[in-house]
C-alpha positions in Angstrom: -0.3 -0.3 0.1 3.0 2.1 0.9 4.5 1.9 -2.6 1.7 2.7 -4.6 0.8 5.7 -2.4 4.2 7.0 -3.0 4.1 6.3 -7.1 0.5 7.8 -7.1 1.8 11.0 -5.1 5.7 11.2 -6.2 5.8 9.2 -9.8 2.0 9.2 -11.4 1.3 12.7 -10.3 4.1 14.2 -13.0 1.6 12.6 -15.7 -0.8 15.3 -14.5 0.8 18.6 -14.4 -0.9 20.2 -17.3 1.2 23.1 -17.9 4.2 21.0 -18.7 4.1 19.3 -22.3 3.5 16.0 -22.6 7.1 14.5 -23.7 8.6 16.9 -20.1 6.1 15.0 -17.9 7.0 11.7 -19.3 10.4 12.4 -19.1 10.0 13.3 -15.3 7.9 10.6 -14.6 10.5 8.4 -16.0 13.2 10.3 -13.8 11.0 9.8 -10.5 10.4 6.4 -11.3 14.1 5.7 -11.8 15.4 7.0 -8.4 13.1 4.4 -7.1 14.0 1.6 -9.6 17.7 1.9 -8.7 17.5 2.4 -5.0 18.4 -1.0 -3.8 15.8 -1.0 -1.0 12.8 0.5 -2.7 14.1 -0.8 -5.9 13.7 -4.7 -4.6 10.6 -3.7 -3.1 8.7 -2.5 -6.2 10.4 -5.4 -8.1 8.4 -8.3 -5.8 5.2 -6.1 -6.1 4.0 -7.6 -9.3 3.1 -11.0 -10.5 5.1 -12.8 -8.2 3.5 -11.6 -5.0 0.2 -12.2 -6.9 0.9 -15.5 -7.1 2.1 -16.1 -3.5 -0.2 -14.0 -1.8 -3.6 -13.9 -3.8 -5.0 -11.2 -1.2 -2.4 -8.6 -3.0 -4.4 -9.0 -6.4 -6.4 -6.1 -6.2 -3.5 -3.8 -4.7 -1.4 -4.7 -7.4 -4.2 -4.1 -9.8 -5.0 -0.8 -8.9 -1.3 0.1 -9.1 -1.0 -0.9 -12.4 -4.5 0.8 -13.1 -2.9 3.6 -12.0 0.3 3.4 -13.9 -1.8 2.7 -17.1 -4.0 5.8 -16.7 -1.0 8.1 -16.1 0.7 6.8 -19.3 -2.7 7.0 -21.6 -3.4 10.7 -20.0 0.2 11.8 -21.2 -0.3 9.7 -24.7 -3.3 11.3 -24.8 -2.1 14.4 -25.5 -0.8 13.6 -29.1 -2.6 10.6 -29.9 -6.7 9.4 -30.3 -7.7 7.6 -27.0 -7.9 4.2 -28.8 -4.3 4.4 -29.9 -3.1 6.0 -26.4 -4.7 3.2 -24.5 -2.4 0.7 -26.5 0.6 2.9 -26.0 0.0 2.6 -22.6 -0.6 -0.9 -22.1 2.5 -1.8 -24.1 4.9 1.2 -22.1 3.3 -0.7 -18.7 4.4 -4.3 -19.9 7.5 -3.0 -21.3 8.7 -0.8 -18.2 7.6 -4.1 -15.9 9.9 -6.4 -18.6 12.5 -3.9 -18.5 12.6 -4.1 -14.6 12.9 -7.7 -14.5 15.7 -8.1 -16.9 17.7 -5.2 -14.8 17.4 -7.4 -11.8 18.4 -10.6 -13.9 21.0 -9.0 -15.6 22.1 -6.5 -12.6 22.0 -3.8 -15.3 19.8 -0.8 -15.0 20.4 0.1 -18.5 16.5 -2.1 -19.6 15.3 0.4 -17.7 16.6 4.1 -19.1 16.9 2.4 -22.7 12.7 1.4 -22.4 12.0 4.9 -20.7 13.9 6.5 -23.7 11.7 4.2 -25.9 8.6 5.6 -24.4 9.6 8.9 -24.5 10.4 8.5 -28.0 6.9 7.9 -28.9 5.9 11.6 -28.3 8.5 12.9 -30.6 
């Protein structure tokens, strides 16, 4: 619950700063999330929040689902500045999956470049 609230307040909130252009909002969101992903302790906590936690402790499913729903909505909101809703929806879905995959790879290979490269690809979609 704490991780979700932190992301809502410190990361996802960047998507709704309407006075900032979409690409810059996404850069800010990525930068804020990288601080968490790269941190040894919080990164491990976040990395364990996904599917493996849901499989081991089914009671976490609603919490995890809400986290990913908020993540998806934040990205969709940014993409809607450039794309129609249907495309923004698809890009947000794809983006969440890409970020989650990059986190897994960064943990397996001990290499944060997977996360950084994924964020750059997400931002490129707005250029």
